[in-house]
TINU-698737 format. One record per residue (C-alpha): residue number from 1; residue in three letters; z, y, x. Coordinates in nm, 2 decimals. Example, Ala and Ser with C-alpha at 12.3 -4.5 7.8 and 13.67 -1.06 7.14 Angstrom:
<recs>
> pos code w v u
> 1 ala 0.78 -0.45 1.23
> 2 ser 0.71 -0.11 1.37
</recs>
This chain:
<recs>
> pos code w v u
> 1 met 0.00 0.00 0.00
> 2 pro -0.10 0.34 0.15
> 3 leu 0.17 0.60 0.22
> 4 asp 0.16 0.89 -0.02
> 5 ala 0.39 1.17 -0.16
> 6 thr 0.59 0.91 -0.36
> 7 thr 0.66 0.68 -0.07
> 8 gln 1.03 0.63 -0.02
> 9 leu 1.18 0.60 0.33
> 10 val 1.44 0.38 0.48
> 11 thr 1.55 0.42 0.84
> 12 leu 1.76 0.25 1.11
> 13 leu 2.02 0.47 1.28
> 14 gly 2.12 0.35 1.62
> 15 his 2.08 0.41 2.00
> 16 pro 1.88 0.24 2.13
> 17 val 1.66 0.10 1.85
> 18 glu 1.33 0.02 2.03
> 19 his 1.38 -0.35 2.02
> 20 ser 1.50 -0.38 1.66
> 21 leu 1.32 -0.63 1.44
> 22 ser 1.43 -0.45 1.12
> 23 pro 1.11 -0.25 1.08
> 24 arg 0.90 -0.57 1.09
> 25 ile 1.13 -0.74 0.85
> 26 his 1.15 -0.47 0.58
> 27 asn 0.79 -0.35 0.61
> 28 thr 0.67 -0.70 0.57
> 29 ala 0.88 -0.74 0.26
> 30 phe 0.76 -0.40 0.12
> 31 arg 0.40 -0.50 0.17
> 32 ala 0.44 -0.85 0.02
> 33 gln 0.58 -0.70 -0.30
> 34 asp 0.38 -0.38 -0.32
> 35 val 0.69 -0.17 -0.29
> 36 asn 0.59 0.19 -0.21
> 37 ala 0.84 0.23 0.07
> 38 ala 0.83 0.24 0.45
> 39 tyr 1.10 0.15 0.72
> 40 val 1.13 0.33 1.05
> 41 ala 1.37 0.30 1.34
> 42 thr 1.52 0.63 1.46
> 43 pro 1.72 0.67 1.78
> 44 val 2.02 0.88 1.71
> 45 arg 2.26 0.98 1.98
> 46 pro 2.64 0.97 1.89
> 47 glu 2.68 1.34 1.88
> 48 ala 2.39 1.37 1.62
> 49 leu 2.51 1.11 1.38
> 50 gly 2.66 1.35 1.13
> 51 asp 2.34 1.55 1.12
> 52 ala 2.13 1.23 1.08
> 53 val 2.34 1.12 0.78
> 54 ala 2.31 1.46 0.62
> 55 gly 1.94 1.43 0.67
> 56 leu 1.94 1.11 0.46
> 57 arg 2.07 1.32 0.17
> 58 ala 1.85 1.62 0.23
> 59 leu 1.53 1.41 0.26
> 60 gln 1.63 1.18 -0.02
> 61 phe 1.59 0.86 0.18
> 62 leu 1.62 0.54 -0.02
> 63 gly 1.88 0.42 0.23
> 64 ala 1.94 0.32 0.59
> 65 asn 2.07 0.05 0.82
> 66 val 2.32 0.14 1.09
> 67 thr 2.34 -0.04 1.43
> 68 thr 2.51 0.01 1.76
> 69 pro 2.69 0.24 1.84
> 70 his 2.73 0.39 1.50
> 71 lys 2.87 0.12 1.27
> 72 glu 3.22 0.24 1.30
> 73 ala 3.16 0.61 1.35
> 74 val 2.96 0.64 1.03
> 75 leu 3.24 0.55 0.79
> 76 pro 3.41 0.89 0.76
> 77 val 3.08 1.07 0.69
> 78 leu 2.99 0.86 0.39
> 79 asp 3.10 0.93 0.03
> 80 glu 3.21 0.57 -0.05
> 81 val 3.25 0.25 0.15
> 82 thr 3.29 -0.10 0.01
> 83 glu 3.62 -0.29 0.06
> 84 arg 3.45 -0.54 0.29
> 85 ala 3.30 -0.27 0.51
> 86 arg 3.64 -0.10 0.52
> 87 ala 3.81 -0.43 0.61
> 88 val 3.59 -0.49 0.91
> 89 gly 3.57 -0.12 1.00
> 90 ala 3.19 -0.12 1.01
> 91 val 2.90 -0.02 0.80
> 92 asn 2.55 -0.16 0.86
> 93 thr 2.38 -0.05 0.53
> 94 ile 2.37 0.28 0.35
> 95 val 2.24 0.32 -0.01
> 96 arg 2.17 0.67 -0.16
> 97 asp 2.26 0.71 -0.52
> 98 gly 2.16 1.06 -0.62
> 99 gly 2.34 1.29 -0.38
> 100 arg 2.60 1.03 -0.28
> 101 leu 2.58 0.78 0.01
> 102 his 2.74 0.44 -0.02
> 103 gly 2.82 0.23 0.28
> 104 asp 2.84 -0.15 0.29
> 105 asn 2.84 -0.43 0.54
> 106 thr 2.58 -0.70 0.47
> 107 asp 2.65 -0.88 0.79
> 108 ile 2.93 -1.07 0.61
> 109 ala 2.70 -1.20 0.33
> 110 gly 2.42 -1.26 0.59
> 111 phe 2.65 -1.47 0.80
> 112 leu 2.79 -1.67 0.51
> 113 arg 2.47 -1.76 0.32
> 114 pro 2.32 -2.01 0.58
> 115 leu 2.67 -2.16 0.62
> 116 glu 2.70 -2.22 0.25
> 117 glu 2.36 -2.39 0.24
> 118 arg 2.43 -2.62 0.54
> 119 gly 2.81 -2.64 0.57
> 120 gly 2.89 -2.67 0.20
> 121 asp 3.23 -2.73 0.06
> 122 ala 3.32 -2.95 0.35
> 123 leu 3.43 -2.65 0.55
> 124 glu 3.68 -2.53 0.29
> 125 gly 4.01 -2.51 0.47
> 126 ala 3.88 -2.67 0.78
> 127 pro 3.98 -2.56 1.14
> 128 met 3.73 -2.31 1.29
> 129 leu 3.67 -2.12 1.61
> 130 val 3.48 -1.80 1.70
> 131 phe 3.37 -1.71 2.05
> 132 gly 3.39 -1.33 2.09
> 133 ala 3.60 -1.04 1.96
> 134 gly 3.35 -0.76 1.92
> 135 gly 3.18 -0.61 1.61
> 136 ala 2.99 -0.92 1.51
> 137 ala 3.30 -1.13 1.54
> 138 arg 3.49 -0.90 1.31
> 139 ala 3.24 -0.96 1.03
> 140 val 3.25 -1.34 1.10
> 141 val 3.63 -1.37 1.10
> 142 tyr 3.66 -1.16 0.78
> 143 gly 3.40 -1.37 0.61
> 144 leu 3.56 -1.70 0.71
> 145 leu 3.91 -1.59 0.61
> 146 ser 3.79 -1.46 0.27
> 147 his 3.55 -1.74 0.18
> 148 tyr 3.68 -2.06 0.34
> 149 arg 4.06 -2.00 0.40
> 150 pro 4.06 -2.21 0.72
> 151 glu 4.38 -2.38 0.82
> 152 arg 4.33 -2.25 1.17
> 153 leu 4.08 -1.99 1.29
> 154 thr 4.09 -1.94 1.67
> 155 ile 3.94 -1.63 1.83
> 156 val 3.83 -1.71 2.19
> 157 ala 3.76 -1.40 2.41
> 158 arg 3.75 -1.31 2.78
> 159 arg 3.96 -1.01 2.69
> 160 pro 4.28 -1.13 2.52
> 161 asp 4.38 -0.77 2.42
> 162 gln 4.05 -0.74 2.23
> 163 ala 4.11 -1.07 2.05
> 164 glu 4.47 -0.97 1.97
> 165 gly 4.35 -0.64 1.83
> 166 leu 4.10 -0.81 1.61
> 167 ala 4.36 -1.05 1.48
> 168 ala 4.60 -0.77 1.41
> 169 asp 4.34 -0.56 1.23
> 170 leu 4.26 -0.85 1.00
> 171 ala 4.61 -0.98 0.95
> 172 ala 4.62 -0.84 0.60
> 173 his 4.33 -1.07 0.51
> 174 asp 4.50 -1.38 0.66
> 175 pro 4.77 -1.47 0.41
> 176 asp 4.80 -1.83 0.54
> 177 gly 4.86 -1.72 0.91
> 178 ala 4.54 -1.90 1.02
> 179 leu 4.45 -1.67 1.31
> 180 arg 4.50 -1.78 1.67
> 181 val 4.39 -1.62 2.00
> 182 ser 4.28 -1.82 2.30
> 183 ser 4.12 -1.77 2.64
> 184 phe 3.80 -1.96 2.73
> 185 glu 4.00 -2.16 2.99
> 186 glu 4.25 -2.29 2.72
> 187 ala 4.00 -2.34 2.43
> 188 ala 3.88 -2.70 2.49
> 189 leu 4.12 -2.87 2.24
> 190 ser 4.05 -2.60 1.98
> 191 val 3.67 -2.65 2.03
> 192 arg 3.70 -3.03 1.99
> 193 thr 3.92 -3.01 1.68
> 194 ser 3.73 -2.74 1.49
> 195 arg 3.47 -2.83 1.22
> 196 leu 3.29 -2.50 1.27
> 197 val 3.22 -2.32 1.60
> 198 val 3.05 -1.98 1.60
> 199 asn 2.91 -1.79 1.89
> 200 ala 2.95 -1.41 1.82
> 201 thr 2.89 -1.31 2.19
> 202 pro 2.55 -1.21 2.33
> 203 leu 2.55 -1.51 2.57
> 204 gly 2.21 -1.68 2.53
> 205 met 2.02 -1.37 2.41
> 206 ala 1.68 -1.32 2.58
> 207 pro 1.58 -1.18 2.81
> 208 asp 1.89 -1.10 3.02
> 209 arg 2.12 -1.38 2.90
> 210 arg 1.87 -1.65 2.81
> 211 gly 1.99 -1.99 2.91
> 212 gln 2.36 -1.89 2.91
> 213 thr 2.61 -2.04 2.67
> 214 pro 2.97 -1.96 2.57
> 215 trp 3.06 -2.33 2.60
> 216 pro 2.90 -2.52 2.89
> 217 asn 3.08 -2.85 2.79
> 218 pro 2.86 -2.99 2.50
> 219 val 3.04 -3.33 2.52
> 220 asp 3.32 -3.15 2.32
> 221 phe 3.08 -3.14 2.02
> 222 thr 3.03 -3.43 1.77
> 223 ala 2.85 -3.51 1.45
> 224 asp 3.15 -3.36 1.27
> 225 his 3.08 -3.01 1.41
> 226 val 2.87 -2.73 1.26
> 227 val 2.77 -2.50 1.55
> 228 tyr 2.64 -2.15 1.45
> 229 asp 2.49 -1.92 1.71
> 230 leu 2.44 -1.55 1.60
> 231 val 2.19 -1.51 1.88
> 232 tyr 1.84 -1.50 1.73
> 233 thr 1.62 -1.46 2.04
> 234 pro 1.53 -1.73 2.13
> 235 glu 1.55 -1.90 1.79
> 236 glu 1.70 -2.22 1.96
> 237 thr 1.96 -2.13 2.22
> 238 arg 2.10 -2.35 2.48
> 239 leu 2.42 -2.38 2.28
> 240 leu 2.24 -2.50 1.97
> 241 arg 2.02 -2.74 2.17
> 242 glu 2.31 -2.90 2.35
> 243 ala 2.52 -2.92 2.04
> 244 ala 2.24 -3.08 1.83
> 245 ala 2.20 -3.34 2.11
> 246 glu 2.56 -3.44 2.05
> 247 gly 2.49 -3.48 1.67
> 248 ala 2.63 -3.14 1.56
> 249 thr 2.46 -2.95 1.28
> 250 pro 2.30 -2.63 1.43
> 251 ile 2.25 -2.30 1.26
> 252 gly 2.06 -2.02 1.44
> 253 gly 2.10 -1.65 1.43
> 254 leu 1.76 -1.58 1.29
> 255 asp 1.89 -1.70 0.95
> 256 met 2.17 -1.45 0.96
> 257 leu 1.94 -1.18 1.07
> 258 val 1.71 -1.24 0.77
> 259 glu 1.99 -1.29 0.52
> 260 gln 2.18 -0.97 0.61
> 261 ala 1.84 -0.78 0.58
> 262 ala 1.78 -0.95 0.24
> 263 ala 2.12 -0.83 0.11
> 264 ala 2.04 -0.47 0.21
> 265 tyr 1.69 -0.50 0.06
> 266 arg 1.83 -0.60 -0.27
> 267 gln 2.05 -0.30 -0.28
> 268 trp 1.76 -0.06 -0.20
> 269 thr 1.50 -0.22 -0.43
> 270 asp 1.68 -0.44 -0.69
> 271 arg 1.45 -0.72 -0.57
> 272 ser 1.49 -1.05 -0.38
> 273 met 1.34 -1.03 -0.04
> 274 pro 1.02 -1.25 0.01
> 275 gln 1.19 -1.44 0.29
> 276 ala 0.90 -1.68 0.36
> 277 ala 0.67 -1.39 0.44
> 278 val 0.94 -1.24 0.66
> 279 tyr 1.00 -1.56 0.86
> 280 asp 0.62 -1.60 0.91
> 281 ala 0.60 -1.24 1.05
> 282 leu 0.89 -1.29 1.28
> 283 arg 0.78 -1.62 1.41
> 284 ala 0.42 -1.49 1.46
> 285 asp 0.56 -1.27 1.74
</recs>
């Protein structure tokens, strides 16, 4: 559909944004459904974030995505923020409603959807483990606590203070006292006894960290494990490949990437994203 005076715009606010796949994802979906909208990625330095958000209102953008380093800083400049976004302290999706801007975090739903499809009810209450304690881990931990109520949820991080901070921030959402903190050096037993293991670190991400893994001991995985890697480039990481070889169920980060985008797309368009077309476009690259 050609751009015209009625075309609605969506943007990505971040710095840097050059390598983002979001424009390809959403423009593919817009074209597939003849939605008169266009998605662009705009680099916004931290000191200009307030002006950029004000511009969304002034230019009547349909909405926006938010990425590093603005997910936390954007909260106070929005009119309304969902409970889940407030809980994890991060917004990745903005929806304009008239002159008001609403913030949400679709990373949580995006993370949970593939897990529901492949992990099923078997994960309810099961012991779980998350590698990493950064922004991605916050969404993961909140999602697992709220959806699965694990008997134990271990956060494994190289910086114990960061993991302790994450656990403290989400303590209000942990009524059963499931949260634990561990170093990588002491995590072997927790890995072996967890039903779900999630990599929320950048280890394995191409190009700089391709071939790396947060857990170089794949013999600790079994057919009872679900191993979920949030890294989406490459689609099959070393962690997933080695875990699958031991019989574990692998889930790749490309699924979360598409699902979190689909959740935002629904809020902007009131339509379900044509995911088959989106996967075809991403894999064509």
